[in-house]
N, C-alpha and C positions, 0 to 999 in steps of 0.2 A: 563979566566974563572972566573965568578963571584961566590961569596959565601957569606953566612950570618953566623955570629958567635954570638951566644947568651951567655949571662952571667947573674948572679944575682939570680939564683934559689937557693933552699935549703929547710931546715926544719924550720918552724915557728909555734908558738902557735896560736890558734884561737884568732882573734882580732888584730893580729900583721900585719906588713907590709913587703912587698918586692918590689924591683924595678928590673924589667927585662930590659936588654939592648940588642939590636940587631945591630951589626956593619956590614955594608956592605963593601965588597971590590970587585973591578972590576965591580961594578954596580953603575951607576949614578942614585941615588935614588930620586933626587929633584923633578922630574916631574912625579913620579909614586906613585900610591896609595899603602899603606902598611898596614898590619894588623897582629894581633895575633890570633892564634887558640889554642885550647887545646884539649887533648884527655885523658879521664879518663879510667881506666881499664874496659874493657867490653862495652865501649860506643863509639859512633861515634865521629870523630873529629868535633868540633864546633867552629864557629867564635865567638871570644870574643870581639874584638874591632878593629875598622878600622879608619884610618886617610887618607884623600885624599891629593893630592899634593897641594891643596888650604888650607889645614888645617881644613877641616870639619871632624867631628868625628861622629861615631855611635857605640853603645854598645849593647851587648846582655842584655836582661832584667835582667838576673841573676846577672850582675855585675854593673849595672847602679848605680851611686852615690858612688861606692866603688873603681872602677878602672879608671885610666886616661891614655890615650894614647897620646904621644907627639912625636915630631920629631925634629931633629937638622940637617938640610940639610948640613950645613957647615961641620959637623962632619960625615956626611953620616951614621947617627945612629938614630934609633928610640927606644922608651921606653914604658914600661907598668908599671905604678905605681899602686900597688895593696895594698889597705888599708882595714881594717876591714875584714881580711881574715877569711874564714869559712872552716871547714873540707871538704865541698863539692867542694871547689876550688882546691882540690888536683888533679893533672893531670900533664901530660907532655905538656909543652907550646912550641909552634912553632911560629917563626916569618916568615913572608911571604911577598914577593914583588909581586904585581899583574902583570900579563902580560899586554902588550899593543898589538896593531895590529902588530907591528914589532918585539917585544921583548918577550922573554920567561919569565915565572914566576920563582921565586927562593924560596926555603924553607930552614930554618935553620935546624940544626940537632936535635933540641928538647932539652928542659931542664926541669928537674924535679922540681916541686913545691909540697911540702907536708905540709899540715896544720893539726896539732894535736889538738885534743879536750881537 
């Protein structure tokens, strides 16, 4: 049974940085697209950043130039480097492994990121 374990969240002041990690176990991640979502209180879950199995990336307009998604297939882990954080980045962040034709999707349990002004 595969699972994703997130780490690296917490409380930071505006302008600060955090690095989220998502470690996959029981899932071969190397050939799958992975991404990060977030959900703020009272808002819908939104896609923050995506990285394909080929290493191509895409970002929400609100985080472009501040966030960087990377992956380390050898470690079966992917990351979200968040710089120049703003209070509006406060949310629960979820890592996600996208489904394929034959394989299901996976979600992490969510990790809180709080940015104080």
